[in-house]
ROVOPA-150208 format. One record per residue (C-alpha): residue number from 0; x, y, z. Coordinates in steps of 0.02 Angstrom, whole numbers, always signed. Layout:
% ROVOPA-150208
   num        x        y        z
   NUM        X        Y        Z
...
//
This chain:
% ROVOPA-150208
   num        x        y        z
     0    -8986    -5626    +3115
     1    -8837    -5559    +3221
     2    -8676    -5528    +3138
     3    -8540    -5631    +3098
     4    -8405    -5577    +3209
     5    -8222    -5617    +3182
     6    -8079    -5563    +3297
     7    -7886    -5577    +3279
     8    -7729    -5552    +3395
     9    -7570    -5496    +3312
    10    -7464    -5656    +3254
    11    -7334    -5698    +3362
    12    -7162    -5719    +3289
    13    -7103    -5902    +3252
    14    -6919    -5824    +3309
    15    -6932    -5858    +3501
    16    -7039    -5913    +3659
    17    -7209    -5841    +3723
    18    -7164    -5707    +3854
    19    -7258    -5601    +3967
    20    -7273    -5443    +3860
    21    -7362    -5551    +3719
    22    -7487    -5626    +3850
    23    -7538    -5464    +3879
    24    -7620    -5455    +3708
    25    -7672    -5616    +3701
    26    -7775    -5632    +3859
    27    -7860    -5472    +3819
    28    -7922    -5554    +3637
    29    -7972    -5709    +3729
    30    -8083    -5631    +3856
    31    -8170    -5531    +3718
    32    -8206    -5667    +3616
    33    -8264    -5782    +3768
    34    -8369    -5643    +3821
    35    -8453    -5594    +3656
    36    -8474    -5803    +3640
    37    -8550    -5787    +3820
    38    -8680    -5648    +3758
    39    -8726    -5754    +3633
    40    -8635    -5678    +3470
    41    -8574    -5781    +3311
    42    -8400    -5741    +3361
    43    -8232    -5836    +3303
    44    -8044    -5797    +3351
    45    -7928    -5819    +3190
    46    -7745    -5826    +3220
    47    -7567    -5900    +3168
    48    -7399    -5901    +3185
    49    -7306    -5770    +3088
    50    -7164    -5860    +3006
    51    -7075    -5743    +2865
    52    -6934    -5635    +2863
    53    -6747    -5617    +2893
    54    -6737    -5656    +3074
    55    -6820    -5832    +3052
    56    -6690    -5863    +2909
    57    -6548    -5792    +3024
    58    -6581    -5896    +3170
    59    -6613    -6055    +3065
    60    -6448    -6035    +2982
    61    -6363    -5994    +3161
    62    -6434    -6157    +3211
    63    -6401    -6262    +3065
    64    -6586    -6303    +3012
    65    -6697    -6258    +2889
    66    -6821    -6114    +2929
    67    -6970    -6249    +2904
    68    -6885    -6348    +3054
    69    -6876    -6192    +3160
    70    -7050    -6128    +3135
    71    -7130    -6295    +3153
    72    -7036    -6319    +3332
    73    -7088    -6129    +3376
    74    -7267    -6169    +3321
    75    -7276    -6339    +3450
    76    -7208    -6225    +3581
    77    -7323    -6077    +3562
    78    -7469    -6198    +3545
    79    -7434    -6274    +3712
    80    -7403    -6105    +3801
    81    -7572    -6049    +3725
    82    -7661    -6203    +3781
    83    -7602    -6195    +3963
    84    -7644    -6003    +3964
    85    -7816    -6049    +3910
    86    -7816    -5956    +3747
    87    -7979    -6012    +3669
    88    -7937    -5984    +3472
    89    -8037    -6072    +3354
    90    -7900    -6088    +3245
    91    -7710    -6057    +3274
    92    -7628    -6071    +3102
    93    -7456    -6028    +2999
    94    -7428    -5897    +2878
    95    -7317    -6032    +2785
    96    -7466    -6099    +2729
    97    -7553    -6122    +2539
    98    -7686    -6015    +2596
    99    -7588    -5883    +2637
   100    -7479    -5891    +2469
   101    -7637    -5888    +2375
   102    -7707    -5740    +2467
   103    -7546    -5639    +2467
   104    -7543    -5664    +2261
   105    -7743    -5628    +2264
   106    -7716    -5466    +2327
   107    -7553    -5418    +2261
   108    -7618    -5471    +2076
   109    -7778    -5350    +2119
   110    -7652    -5211    +2169
   111    -7558    -5231    +2011
   112    -7705    -5228    +1890
   113    -7755    -5048    +1971
   114    -7583    -4993    +1946
   115    -7549    -4998    +2138
   116    -7384    -5075    +2117
   117    -7237    -4976    +2038
   118    -7064    -5003    +2036
   119    -6910    -4912    +2059
   120    -6700    -4949    +2094
   121    -6632    -4922    +2270
   122    -6452    -4931    +2326
   123    -6419    -5097    +2445
   124    -6282    -5171    +2513
   125    -6227    -5333    +2420
   126    -6088    -5460    +2460
   127    -5978    -5483    +2318
   128    -5912    -5652    +2393
   129    -6070    -5734    +2416
   130    -6140    -5642    +2275
   131    -6309    -5581    +2349
   132    -6401    -5421    +2421
   133    -6401    -5426    +2595
   134    -6550    -5418    +2710
   135    -6531    -5299    +2871
   136    -6498    -5452    +2986
   137    -6357    -5514    +2858
   138    -6249    -5362    +2881
   139    -6147    -5309    +3037
   140    -6059    -5154    +3082
   141    -6031    -4998    +3203
   142    -6187    -4908    +3248
   143    -6200    -4740    +3173
   144    -6264    -4673    +3336
   145    -6166    -4741    +3497
   146    -6027    -4822    +3389
   147    -6044    -4991    +3460
   148    -5962    -5130    +3352
   149    -6048    -5289    +3293
   150    -6216    -5222    +3278
   151    -6369    -5278    +3147
   152    -6400    -5188    +3001
   153    -6578    -5113    +3078
   154    -6557    -5080    +3257
   155    -6427    -5060    +3386
   156    -6450    -5177    +3531
   157    -6336    -5066    +3651
   158    -6423    -4909    +3611
   159    -6596    -4959    +3547
   160    -6562    -4853    +3372
   161    -6640    -4885    +3216
   162    -6568    -4840    +3056
   163    -6546    -4902    +2876
   164    -6396    -5034    +2842
   165    -6306    -4902    +2739
   166    -6281    -4804    +2893
   167    -6178    -4929    +2987
   168    -5992    -4903    +2996
   169    -5863    -5028    +2928
   170    -6017    -5129    +2874
   171    -5965    -5317    +2840
   172    -6071    -5485    +2777
   173    -6121    -5585    +2934
   174    -6097    -5730    +2838
   175    -5935    -5715    +2782
   176    -5846    -5564    +2854
   177    -5830    -5495    +2667
   178    -5862    -5294    +2656
   179    -5990    -5259    +2547
   180    -6026    -5138    +2410
   181    -6177    -5026    +2354
   182    -6273    -5098    +2217
   183    -6436    -5038    +2149
   184    -6580    -5175    +2163
   185    -6768    -5155    +2092
   186    -6889    -5159    +2208
   187    -7099    -5139    +2202
   188    -7172    -5008    +2316
   189    -7358    -4962    +2347
   190    -7394    -4786    +2337
   191    -7513    -4752    +2492
   192    -7548    -4576    +2430
   193    -7657    -4661    +2298
   194    -7764    -4738    +2439
   195    -7784    -4579    +2535
   196    -7965    -4534    +2511
   197    -8018    -4697    +2541
   198    -7906    -4696    +2713
   199    -7981    -4533    +2763
   200    -8141    -4607    +2755
   201    -8098    -4769    +2838
   202    -8031    -4661    +2967
   203    -8176    -4559    +3008
   204    -8261    -4602    +3166
   205    -8443    -4651    +3203
   206    -8476    -4479    +3255
   207    -8428    -4391    +3110
   208    -8516    -4536    +2991
   209    -8413    -4656    +2988
   210    -8402    -4829    +3032
   211    -8221    -4885    +3101
   212    -8201    -4914    +3284
   213    -8047    -4857    +3391
   214    -7987    -4752    +3512
   215    -7975    -4559    +3500
   216    -7785    -4556    +3513
   217    -7767    -4697    +3400
   218    -7884    -4610    +3249
   219    -7771    -4441    +3289
   220    -7613    -4537    +3286
   221    -7640    -4619    +3134
   222    -7705    -4455    +3049
   223    -7553    -4360    +3085
   224    -7473    -4484    +2953
   225    -7591    -4457    +2828
   226    -7596    -4263    +2856
   227    -7402    -4258    +2847
   228    -7406    -4355    +2667
   229    -7408    -4554    +2659
   230    -7241    -4616    +2587
   231    -7227    -4769    +2473
   232    -7221    -4931    +2551
   233    -7074    -5047    +2499
   234    -7165    -5226    +2503
   235    -7007    -5331    +2397
   236    -6857    -5429    +2473
   237    -6713    -5484    +2381
   238    -6662    -5667    +2390
   239    -6607    -5744    +2499
   240    -6784    -5707    +2600
   241    -6886    -5845    +2689
   242    -7055    -5803    +2616
   243    -7169    -5814    +2457
   244    -7086    -5769    +2293
   245    -7194    -5622    +2205
   246    -7297    -5688    +2058
   247    -7208    -5618    +1893
   248    -7058    -5553    +1974
   249    -6911    -5667    +1987
   250    -6783    -5655    +2121
   251    -6907    -5543    +2227
   252    -7016    -5605    +2388
   253    -7158    -5521    +2486
   254    -7088    -5417    +2638
   255    -7162    -5509    +2780
   256    -7267    -5371    +2817
   257    -7359    -5389    +2671
   258    -7414    -5576    +2686
   259    -7415    -5561    +2891
   260    -7578    -5500    +2914
   261    -7654    -5596    +2771
   262    -7636    -5752    +2897
   263    -7789    -5698    +2967
   264    -7864    -5707    +2791
   265    -7779    -5874    +2767
   266    -7829    -5949    +2941
   267    -8030    -5908    +2910
   268    -7996    -5995    +2739
   269    -7918    -6141    +2820
   270    -8053    -6136    +2953
   271    -8198    -6118    +2833
   272    -8158    -6272    +2753
   273    -8130    -6383    +2886
   274    -8278    -6341    +2963
   275    -8395    -6317    +2825
   276    -8425    -6102    +2840
   277    -8442    -5976    +2696
   278    -8265    -5889    +2667
   279    -8365    -5754    +2584
   280    -8463    -5702    +2720
   281    -8312    -5654    +2822
   282    -8200    -5574    +2690
   283    -8302    -5549    +2549
   284    -8430    -5470    +2643
   285    -8549    -5328    +2676
   286    -8474    -5243    +2838
   287    -8670    -5208    +2890
   288    -8666    -5413    +2906
   289    -8486    -5442    +2958
   290    -8382    -5365    +3101
   291    -8200    -5384    +3092
   292    -8094    -5332    +3250
   293    -7903    -5331    +3266
   294    -7821    -5324    +3445
   295    -7648    -5252    +3414
   296    -7508    -5161    +3517
   297    -7470    -4975    +3494
   298    -7312    -5031    +3401
   299    -7403    -5081    +3244
   300    -7535    -4949    +3216
   301    -7459    -4890    +3064
   302    -7443    -5061    +2979
   303    -7653    -5107    +3032
   304    -7719    -4944    +3018
   305    -7638    -4885    +2836
   306    -7565    -5034    +2747
   307    -7672    -5156    +2783
   308    -7855    -5056    +2759
   309    -7777    -5003    +2596
   310    -7729    -5178    +2533
   311    -7893    -5249    +2571
   312    -7992    -5105    +2490
   313    -7895    -5102    +2335
   314    -7919    -5312    +2329
   315    -8110    -5315    +2377
   316    -8077    -5388    +2543
   317    -8192    -5348    +2707
   318    -8107    -5199    +2781
   319    -8081    -5207    +2983
   320    -8244    -5118    +3071
   321    -8131    -5109    +3246
   322    -7974    -5090    +3288
   323    -7924    -5091    +3494
   324    -7762    -5043    +3526
   325    -7676    -5078    +3703
   326    -7500    -5005    +3772
   327    -7353    -5088    +3828
   328    -7311    -5205    +3986
   329    -7173    -5150    +4103
   330    -7130    -5261    +4248
   331    -7107    -5197    +4425
   332    -7120    -5023    +4349
   333    -6975    -5048    +4226
   334    -6960    -5108    +4050
   335    -6943    -5291    +4045
   336    -6753    -5327    +4062
   337    -6672    -5488    +4045
   338    -6527    -5447    +4151
   339    -6643    -5412    +4310
   340    -6756    -5574    +4282
   341    -6902    -5480    +4223
   342    -6926    -5540    +4034
   343    -7011    -5674    +4108
   344    -7072    -5834    +3981
   345    -7224    -5895    +3983
   346    -7166    -6059    +4025
   347    -7066    -5990    +4167
   348    -7217    -5909    +4255
   349    -7316    -6079    +4217
   350    -7184    -6174    +4301
   351    -7220    -6090    +4450
   352    -7410    -6017    +4459
   353    -7566    -6069    +4383
   354    -7625    -5961    +4214
   355    -7780    -5910    +4325
   356    -7697    -5781    +4419
   357    -7600    -5694    +4279
   358    -7761    -5684    +4173
   359    -7858    -5605    +4306
   360    -7720    -5466    +4349
   361    -7704    -5424    +4169
   362    -7894    -5392    +4159
   363    -7900    -5318    +4325
   364    -7779    -5190    +4255
   365    -7846    -5173    +4080
   366    -7969    -5032    +4029
   367    -8034    -4976    +3858
   368    -7886    -4855    +3845
   369    -7720    -4890    +3782
   370    -7612    -4835    +3930
   371    -7476    -4947    +3978
   372    -7508    -5059    +4127
   373    -7354    -5119    +4244
   374    -7357    -5300    +4330
   375    -7294    -5242    +4497
   376    -7262    -5415    +4576
   377    -7306    -5362    +4755
   378    -7460    -5281    +4684
   379    -7509    -5452    +4576
   380    -7489    -5557    +4738
   381    -7582    -5415    +4846
   382    -7726    -5426    +4715
   383    -7723    -5594    +4689
   384    -7764    -5644    +4890
   385    -7856    -5502    +4906
   386    -7962    -5517    +4760
   387    -7985    -5707    +4701
   388    -7941    -5788    +4870
   389    -8024    -5668    +5006
   390    -8154    -5610    +4919
   391    -8218    -5731    +4774
   392    -8158    -5894    +4822
   393    -8184    -5857    +5015
   394    -8372    -5829    +4977
   395    -8396    -5989    +4902
   396    -8308    -6114    +5002
   397    -8375    -6054    +5176
   398    -8554    -6055    +5089
   399    -8544    -6213    +4998
   400    -8434    -6312    +5125
   401    -8551    -6259    +5274
   402    -8718    -6326    +5171
   403    -8625    -6481    +5133
   404    -8563    -6504    +5286
   405    -8676    -6459    +5418
   406    -8851    -6431    +5322
   407    -8877    -6583    +5231
   408    -8802    -6509    +5053
   409    -8958    -6425    +4988
   410    -9005    -6246    +4954
   411    -9149    -6153    +4987
   412    -9247    -5987    +4964
   413    -9170    -5824    +4999
   414    -9206    -5728    +5147
   415    -9327    -5556    +5105
   416    -9159    -5461    +5173
   417    -9057    -5525    +5055
   418    -9176    -5456    +4910
   419    -9074    -5284    +4897
   420    -8919    -5375    +4869
   421    -8988    -5477    +4737
   422    -9050    -5340    +4640
   423    -8873    -5238    +4641
   424    -8803    -5414    +4602
   425    -8925    -5429    +4453
   426    -8907    -5252    +4391
   427    -8694    -5264    +4375
   428    -8728    -5434    +4298
   429    -8840    -5356    +4162
   430    -8705    -5217    +4144
   431    -8557    -5333    +4126
   432    -8566    -5365    +3953
   433    -8554    -5193    +3891
   434    -8401    -5194    +4000
   435    -8317    -5332    +3908
   436    -8393    -5281    +3739
   437    -8283    -5095    +3771
   438    -8115    -5190    +3821
   439    -8139    -5130    +3982
   440    -8097    -5285    +4092
   441    -8045    -5185    +4239
   442    -8226    -5109    +4263
   443    -8314    -5301    +4241
   444    -8197    -5363    +4378
   445    -8227    -5222    +4488
   446    -8411    -5244    +4479
   447    -8390    -5439    +4513
   448    -8295    -5408    +4672
   449    -8431    -5291    +4716
   450    -8531    -5414    +4707
   451    -8437    -5543    +4821
   452    -8406    -5395    +4942
   453    -8588    -5356    +4959
   454    -8615    -5554    +5018
   455    -8474    -5577    +5111
   456    -8532    -5461    +5220
   457    -8720    -5529    +5218
   458    -8632    -5698    +5270
   459    -8525    -5600    +5417
   460    -8678    -5525    +5487
   461    -8790    -5652    +5471
   462    -8671    -5777    +5550
   463    -8745    -5940    +5495
   464    -8621    -6039    +5589
   465    -8701    -5984    +5758
   466    -8870    -6027    +5697
   467    -8849    -6201    +5624
   468    -8913    -6293    +5782
   469    -9046    -6164    +5827
   470    -9119    -6110    +5677
   471    -9045    -6206    +5534
   472    -9161    -6160    +5399
   473    -9108    -5967    +5425
   474    -8921    -6026    +5410
   475    -8975    -6127    +5272
   476    -9047    -5970    +5200
   477    -8912    -5845    +5244
   478    -8787    -5970    +5149
   479    -8901    -6005    +4997
   480    -8865    -5807    +4958
   481    -8682    -5848    +4971
   482    -8699    -5969    +4848
   483    -8811    -5866    +4726
   484    -8684    -5732    +4724
   485    -8548    -5863    +4681
   486    -8656    -5896    +4544
   487    -8661    -5728    +4494
   488    -8474    -5671    +4511
   489    -8433    -5847    +4419
   490    -8531    -5799    +4269
   491    -8472    -5615    +4280
   492    -8278    -5669    +4273
   493    -8317    -5815    +4175
   494    -8219    -5746    +4003
   495    -8071    -5700    +4108
   496    -8075    -5873    +4229
   497    -8157    -5992    +4126
   498    -8104    -6149    +4215
   499    -8157    -6067    +4381
   500    -8339    -6046    +4308
   501    -8325    -6233    +4268
   502    -8276    -6273    +4430
   503    -8426    -6180    +4518
   504    -8542    -6249    +4378
   505    -8457    -6428    +4436
   506    -8508    -6405    +4629
   507    -8685    -6309    +4605
   508    -8724    -6458    +4493
   509    -8787    -6328    +4365
   510    -8900    -6414    +4223
   511    -8834    -6290    +4094
   512    -8667    -6188    +4087
   513    -8661    -5995    +4171
   514    -8698    -5858    +4033
   515    -8745    -5681    +4054
   516    -8932    -5719    +4037
   517    -8954    -5855    +4155
   518    -8836    -5822    +4307
   519    -8962    -5708    +4398
   520    -9094    -5818    +4463
   521    -9063    -5908    +4638
   522    -9068    -6108    +4624
   523    -9229    -6167    +4670
   524    -9239    -6230    +4848
   525    -9191    -6413    +4875
   526    -9065    -6409    +4747
   527    -8922    -6517    +4809
   528    -8744    -6463    +4780
   529    -8594    -6558    +4746
   530    -8423    -6559    +4863
   531    -8314    -6373    +4842
   532    -8187    -6382    +4735
   533    -8044    -6262    +4763
   534    -8049    -6127    +4654
   535    -7914    -6012    +4718
   536    -7753    -6024    +4870
   537    -7661    -5890    +4941
   538    -7501    -5848    +4850
   539    -7341    -5767    +4919
   540    -7207    -5647    +4858
   541    -7079    -5780    +4875
   542    -7156    -5860    +4719
   543    -7134    -5713    +4622
   544    -6956    -5693    +4670
   545    -6924    -5872    +4627
   546    -6991    -5817    +4446
   547    -6869    -5681    +4443
   548    -6720    -5792    +4493
   549    -6789    -5924    +4369
   550    -6795    -5805    +4217
   551    -6620    -5727    +4248
   552    -6559    -5911    +4232
   553    -6685    -5966    +4093
   554    -6634    -5823    +3979
   555    -6428    -5798    +4020
   556    -6420    -5618    +3965
   557    -6442    -5696    +3780
   558    -6528    -5567    +3649
   559    -6675    -5648    +3552
   560    -6698    -5592    +3356
   561    -6805    -5437    +3332
   562    -6982    -5471    +3291
   563    -7062    -5372    +3151
   564    -7080    -5197    +3198
   565    -6998    -5211    +3364
   566    -6812    -5162    +3432
   567    -6721    -5305    +3511
   568    -6712    -5303    +3693
   569    -6597    -5174    +3758
   570    -6553    -5157    +3946
   571    -6494    -5001    +3953
   572    -6518    -4857    +4088
   573    -6479    -4672    +4104
   574    -6344    -4667    +4220
   575    -6367    -4561    +4379
   576    -6279    -4391    +4354
   577    -6196    -4283    +4507
   578    -6059    -4157    +4532
   579    -5944    -4114    +4392
   580    -5972    -4232    +4250
   581    -5875    -4284    +4072
   582    -5950    -4251    +3913
   583    -5961    -4426    +3871
   584    -6075    -4463    +4013
   585    -6223    -4378    +3910
   586    -6195    -4495    +3773
   587    -6317    -4637    +3824
   588    -6463    -4511    +3839
   589    -6579    -4532    +3693
   590    -6646    -4362    +3641
   591    -6795    -4361    +3513
   592    -6917    -4266    +3419
   593    -7096    -4280    +3463
   594    -7268    -4220    +3417
   595    -7403    -4202    +3530
   596    -7548    -4276    +3501
   597    -7648    -4263    +3653
   598    -7612    -4156    +3810
   599    -7733    -4129    +3963
   600    -7715    -4093    +4142
   601    -7716    -4232    +4266
   602    -7880    -4243    +4371
   603    -7814    -4253    +4555
   604    -7656    -4154    +4512
   605    -7611    -3990    +4540
   606    -7440    -4026    +4429
   607    -7456    -4138    +4301
   608    -7493    -4140    +4119
   609    -7535    -4318    +4028
   610    -7448    -4295    +3856
   611    -7484    -4411    +3707
   612    -7329    -4411    +3595
   613    -7293    -4483    +3428
   614    -7106    -4550    +3423
   615    -7125    -4606    +3230
   616    -7043    -4765    +3204
   617    -7016    -4793    +3399
   618    -7222    -4776    +3416
   619    -7337    -4693    +3538
   620    -7293    -4654    +3714
   621    -7379    -4572    +3876
   622    -7268    -4450    +3963
   623    -7323    -4363    +4140
   624    -7239    -4200    +4157
   625    -7262    -4087    +4312
   626    -7277    -3923    +4222
   627    -7453    -3898    +4226
   628    -7437    -3713    +4286
   629    -7305    -3646    +4156
   630    -7414    -3701    +3992
   631    -7596    -3707    +3933
   632    -7621    -3893    +3874
   633    -7704    -3833    +3705
   634    -7580    -3720    +3671
   635    -7442    -3869    +3654
   636    -7561    -4004    +3537
   637    -7462    -4025    +3377
   638    -7307    -3941    +3442
   639    -7130    -4032    +3404
   640    -7048    -4057    +3565
   641    -6885    -4146    +3622
   642    -6904    -4285    +3726
   643    -6785    -4418    +3826
   644    -6833    -4579    +3754
   645    -6740    -4699    +3827
   646    -6784    -4664    +4021
   647    -6845    -4800    +4103
   648    -7042    -4821    +4115
   649    -7094    -4737    +4290
   650    -7259    -4809    +4366
   651    -7347    -4663    +4457
   652    -7515    -4645    +4540
   653    -7597    -4577    +4385
   654    -7529    -4718    +4270
   655    -7346    -4759    +4196
   656    -7239    -4622    +4127
   657    -7118    -4687    +3968
   658    -7016    -4525    +3942
   659    -6972    -4348    +3981
   660    -7014    -4181    +3908
   661    -6869    -4069    +3909
   662    -6910    -3887    +3966
   663    -6803    -3752    +4042
   664    -6805    -3639    +4193
   665    -6808    -3633    +4370
   666    -6974    -3691    +4435
   667    -7160    -3712    +4391
   668    -7225    -3579    +4338
   669    -7095    -3484    +4230
   670    -7044    -3637    +4133
   671    -6991    -3626    +3953
   672    -7000    -3767    +3820
   673    -6894    -3790    +3677
   674    -7005    -3811    +3497
   675    -6955    -3885    +3354
   676    -6996    -3813    +3178
   677    -7129    -3966    +3122
   678    -7051    -3911    +2923
   679    -6883    -3967    +2971
   680    -6910    -4094    +3108
   681    -6990    -4266    +3098
   682    -7060    -4371    +3246
   683    -6936    -4500    +3287
   684    -6783    -4406    +3236
   685    -6631    -4417    +3358
   686    -6554    -4255    +3418
   687    -6372    -4261    +3426
//
């Protein structure tokens, strides 16, 4: 019996609409699941809305509704968008469920029994008027970094800095305006250091005898936290808080990051109960029988690769066997921006274009690594038109239409001169399952388009339209080769474009749906076709410009509440400096400590080094720097350097650069780099 495979995407937060950044991950996960199902694997996609926490509570209060009403509305909106983007989940549930309450309580009880829960008092802001401790989003004040007024207690929406509520200047309660006071409150902590031995074992690569699969850069990133000393994790929040009360601890609630990933388990529990499956076979299973795969963004690696496996292991649940981390999305080479109209909602996109085009574009850009990808709208239009319209759709259209219109609608055996192309197509089809399994959809799409290119050229050179009267059977055989290739291409891209494949199955009148296993053989001679159905139509750049304009209008510059683990969108740029300047012009530049996790030369470039750096709470980033002739890459590994952290992402030939490494000097070679002492500096620390 093959392994059971359970796949999850990060849970969308029920506090706002789905945007194109979210869809990068959700489409990637959906494609992976569809490909594994197409290969015959027993694979399920478990998913849910993340519904707890202060941002939900704050927004509901602002709208004058109960949190339950807010998350119900978000659930319906999210499902509508996911369905129209063809996200084929097996269940989309909610973390505000009895199943989630049950499993959160069970995991907490198991950890408490093991001695994994400790209590200690911490100082918090307290509102004497409302008589309550103030969560991050219930306190406002002056940003301690850029001095902007009226900022929330967790991050600044002007400069993007993160901080503790107690760091705010002139703090006040966002409900009543009263100045808060400091009071001690007892909280519950998980001492992660107790789990260090297990985490080191879980993080071992298969090459070193471990079982967990993740990208090497991610593994090194997480190990740097383990090696640097694991901190205690505060898992409780004071009332008022929208979430689950902690059993046995009156007035305390589970922090959203404790119960949110348990939503994977709760969704599985619900799905198993509704469909007659064994829950224990997934979450109480031997890893040799069950594979649990998480697809996440690099901003939540800390939670999924430290807290989450420790919780599961302590409570006797199945631990993840694979964590795939993708990078962030930029649009037109820059951070998604509301003022520029590049913060595009899923609904806005669907108002202008079909989901297929974005699904294909993402798949054609995503590889197995965690590099960021850029949605460049000009490139988007060109790639869709070149690949889907000119290659794949054109191949099917001219082959099927010609056979239906001029040759009676039936196919024939292929000519001997098509045999080499058929063998190459079969070879690419045989490899595509492996590409999908390794999340290398870009390679899968390239292979499919190579099949289309081969057979388009074969049709052009064979010119069946010139042979229709003099040699109709040769014309039929040439077109039949194009029809065969259309069948192979449809199977290869079926996980990405399921509706495309369905239309091909329909007009080819196939008796069974296409799979990787059955698509390699040509249709039998005499097989009758149906009329061609349109697969793709050319798009214009003006359409994407309309999307940008509509995004500016629909969002109106309003700030959305931040999701757990994310900073609210801050639309800022580093000003251009020229000539004599005032000192305060330096203030927008955000200098941060960064630990170098990886550094290597860029193939094809004499000057560039590619850095992977850890910016602590700001996450991991890729930075390209033209300093190759001044530094040996190996000498920089593990060093603490200074980076400009708020530089707009820049799309380069070799990828997207997300910052700037500070160096000094006139030219390369001969540059020097300021290095910081790792004992006195921490990744992400701001330099002022």
